[in-house]
N, C-alpha and C positions, 0 to 999 in steps of 0.2 A: 680510264687508262691514260697514263702520261705519254706524251709524244716524245720522240727521240730528243736527246739533249746534246749539247756541245760543251766543250770545255768552258768552265766559268758559269754554267747554268746551275739552277737549283731545282730539286724535286722535293717538295715538302721540306723536311729539315736536312736533307742530304745535300752537301755542297760538292758538286761534281768536280770542281777544280781541285779540291783537297784530295781526291782519290788518284789524281794523275801525278806521276813523278815530276819533280821540278824541271822546267824547260822542255817537257815532252812535246808540246805543241810546236815549239821552235825547231826541235830536232826533226820531227816528222815533216814539217814544212821545208826545211833545208834539204832533206833527203829527196823529197819530191821535186823540188826545183832544180836539184843537181842532175836529175835524170840518170842517177847512178844505175849502171847495168843496162841502160837503154841503147839499143842498136838501131841506128837510122837505116831503114831499108827503102827509103823513098827513091824511086827510080829517077835518074837524071833526066833533064830535058833532052829531047832528041836534037833539037837545033837551038842555037842561042836566039832569044827573042829579038825581034826588030826593035830598034831604039824607041820608036813611037809606041810600042806595046810593053814597055818596061816601067816598073815602079822606080822611084828614086833610088832604092837599094839595089836595083839591077835585076830583080826577079820579074818573071812574066806576069802580066795582068791576067793571064788565063789560068794560073795556078792559084788556088785559094790560099789566102794567108793562113798560116798555121796548119797546113794540110800535110805535114810530115807524117810518114808512116814509121812507127817504131815497134820493136819487139824486144825480147830478152833472150839470152842464151838458154835459159831454162825452158822457155816456150818453144824455141827451135828444137831443143833436144826432145821434148815431149812429142812434137810433130814428127820428128824422125823416128821415134819409137813406134808411133801409130802407123806410119807408112811402112815400116819394116815388117809389120804384122800382116800387111795386105798381100 
């Protein structure tokens, strides 16, 4: 059994890249990096960090880098529908 393949790989005589529309990988990557539809729901810091406890960008050293919490409108709507049934 063949393992999963990514764009540009081949399985036997099948060229996987030939089955994808032109520039499909670039479009998917751009969409993902744009965070389209992403709502940042990360709670704000309660107090501003002390200067000795800040990174050069001004963020607190106590908050993990890249720890933003995001969701989408469709996920919030689904959660609201579930809660309405309770």
